[in-house]
N, C-alpha and C positions, 0 to 999 in steps of 0.2 A: 308430572309423572314421566313424560318423555325425556326431560332434562335429567331426571334421576337415573333412568335406564342408560342413557348415553354416558353419564359420569361413571356408572357402575362398570360398563363395558371398558371404558378407558383405563380404570384402575386395574381391572382383571388382566387386560392385555399387557399393561406395564409390568405386572407381577410375573407374567409368563415369559418375559424377555430374558435371555441369558444374562448371567451376572456380569459378564465382562462388558455388556453394553451399557451398564449403569455408569461406568467410568471409574468406579472405585478400585475394583480388582484389576482392571485393565491398566490403570496407572501404576499400581504396585508391581504388576508383572513386567511392565515395560521398564520400570526403574531397575528391577532385579536383573532383567536381561541386559540392560545397558551397562550395569556395573560388571556383570560377568564378561561381557564383550570387552570392556576396558581392561579387565585383569588379563584376559587372554591375549589381547593386543600388546599389553605391557610386557608380559612374559615372552611372547614371540619376538618382540623387539630386542629385549635383553639377550635372548638366546641367539638371535641372528647377528648380534654385534660381537659375539665371542670369536676368537681366532679360529682359523680353519682346523688347526690340530685339536682344538677343544671340541669343535662341532663334529669332527670325525668320530668321536667317542659317544655321540648321542645315540647311535644304534645299539649301544650296550648299556649306557647309563640312563637313557630316557628321562632327562631332567624335567621336561614339560609334563609328561604323564605322571611322573613321580610326585612332583610338587602339587599338581592338581589333585591327585588321589589323596594326598595327605591334607588337603585343604589349606595349604599355606598361602597366605594372601598379603598384598601390600598393607603396610601399617602395623603388621604384627611384630611382636617380640619373639625371636626365634633363637634357640640354642643349637649350634652346629657342633657335633662331636668331632674332635680331631680334624680341624679345618686345614692343617698343614699348609701346603702351598696355595691353597685357595681355589681349587677347581670349582667347588660349589659356592664358596664365598663370593667369588666374582660374579656369580649369577644372583645370589641372594641379596647382596648389598643394593644394587640398582632396582631389583624387583620389589623388595620390601619398601623402598622409597624413603623419603625424608621423614616420614612419620613412623618408620619402622626402627627396630633395634636388633642388632645381631650380636649374640654372645658366643664366643668360641670357648669350647670346653676341651681341655687336654687331659691326658692320663695323669694320675697322681705322681708326684715327684718320686716317691719311694717305689714306684713300679718300674721306672725306666732302667735301673741297674740290672734288671732281669734280662734285658735285651743284649745279645752278644756284641752288637756294634756300639753299645753305649760306653764309650771311653770317657775319661775325665773331662776332656774338652766339650764333648757333646752334653754331658750332664750339667756343665756350667752354663751352657746356652739355655738349657731347659729350666734352670733355676730362676731365670728372669723372663720366662716366656709370657707370663700374664701381662707384663708391661711392654715387652718387645713386640709381640704379635700384633696388638692393636695399632701400634705406631707404624709397623710395616704395612698393615692392611689399609691404612689411610691412603696409600698410593692407588688402591683399587676403587676408591669412591670419589664422588663429587658432591655438589651441594644438594643433589636430588637423591642421594643414597642414604641408607640406614646408618645410624650411629653404631659404634663398636665398643665391646668390652670383652673380658675374658676371665676364666678361672680354671683351676685344676680340680679334677675330681678328688673328693676327700677334703677339699679346702674351699668350698663354695662360700662366698661372703653371705652373711645373714640378710644383707640388704637385697639380695637377689631372690630370696624365698618368695614363691607365689607370684612371680612377675612375668613368666613366659607363657605365650599362647601355644607354642609348639617346640618340641625337641626333635632334632633330626640326627639320627645316628647311622651314617653310611659306612659300612665296612669297619666298624669300630669294636664290635663285641668279641671277636675271636681272640684278640690279645688279652682282653680282660678275663675271659674264661680260661685261657691257657695259663695265666699266672695267678688265678684266683686262690690257689692253695698257698701261695707265697704271702698273701696279705689281704684276702677277701676283697680284691679289687673290683670284681664284677658287682657284688652286692653293694659295695660302697658307692660305685658309680650310679647304679640304678636308684639308690636311695637319694642321691643328689638330683637325678633326673626327675624323680617323683616330687621332691621338695621344690624345685625351681618352677614347676608348672602351676598355673592357676587351676582351681577346680574346673573340670571339664576340658582341660588342656590336652593336646594330642602328642603322643609319642610315635614317631615314625622310624622304622628300622628297615634298612636295606643291608643284607648280610649274605656272604658266600654260604651257599646251602649244600650240606651233605645229604646224600640219599639216606632214606630210613634204614636200608639194608646194610649200611656200612657200620663198622664197629664203633663203639663209644670212644675207644682209644684214638681212632682216626679223627673223630668229630669232637675232640676236646679243645679245639682252637689252635693246636700246635701246627696243624696243616693248613690253617686259614679257614677251615670250614666248620660250621655248626649245624646241628639238626634243628628243623623248625620247631619240633616239640620242645627242645631244650630252651630255645629263645622265648617261646610263649610262656613256658613255665617260669623262667627267670623274671619276665615282666609281670606276670600275675603274682608272683611271690613278693614283688616290690609294691604291690597294691593296684596295679593297672588292670583295666578291663579290656579284653581283646575285642576289637571292633570289626576288622575286615582284613583281607589279604588280596593281593593283586599278582598277576603273572607277568606284569610288564617288564620285569628285569630277569625273567627266567631265560636260560640258554641250555636247551636240552643237549647240545653238542658237548657240553662239559661233563664228561663221565670219568672222574678220577678213580684211580686204583688206590689201594690202601697205602701205597708208598708215595703217592703223588702229593705235591703241595700246590696251593692255589697260585703261588708266585711263578709257576712254570708257564703261566698264561700271560697274554698281554695285559697291562703294558710292561710288566717287569721282565718277562721272558728270562727268568733267572737261571734256568737249567739248560738253555740252548744258545748262549751267547757265542760259543765256539763251534756250533753245529748248525749250519745253514739248513740242512734237511729237517732237523727236529724243530728249528725255529719256524720254518714254513708250516709245519704240522700244527704247532701251537697257535700260530696266527690264523690258521684256517678254523680252529675251534672258536677263537675269539675270547672275550673276557668271560669271567666266571658265571656260573649259574647262581642267581641270587633270589632269595625270598624278599618280598616287600610286604611289611606288616604294619598295621595301624592299631594303636592302643589309645585308651582314654583314661585320664585321671578322674575318678568319680567326683560328682558334684558335691 
């Protein structure tokens, strides 16, 4: 009888112990914490290796906070909209790592003639962008970096359908919205973004943000700014579910008037090149006020 009572007490005490003391949950938690620490360390290392002029813009672009908010991790397949000269590309390639894949997405070829600067020579370079850009981007990667591919909105290869874990559109949508009446470019691009993602995949948008009290004419993309409500509606119309937003890229000092354009601010400083006093004023404002939104493709 005494043995039975002792055994019963031992079983009862064991059942009352915290779950983590059993070792099962503790091991899982430790593994998750370790993986998170490794991701943070990897991203910090990549960001710390960027040139000083790139790091000087972290105060406005917040790449660490932005990528972490969107849940972009090593090993993922990520589509980067309008990668251009590779500001974010040079971060994503080493961060995604050798098991990752980065796909650059450019504007549709028939959208480019709408830009005033798009002369015949420029259009010729754009016609071969999907092959030229990946070749050029090879200079930004090493054996531990993600592989590279590219496509134009409106001409995404069928082989890319349902392959991406995340799409990242940083300051991409204003031109699509501005020229949408000329060819449905915004809805076309959003359809490709939806198609390229796996079910449950994430769409991350960072976009120059117009105040709600500004006119729709100002916020049509021609000034570089869009209203948050417009962007959310465009994503939801494409089939996405709105998940969350962050204030990490907001800049309350950016208070444009109806005649202002976003390119008056750094880094472009397009309206003050010959006016040192105005340039100093724009530099004091800093880069634009930006919304940071996360959406998800339904499962």
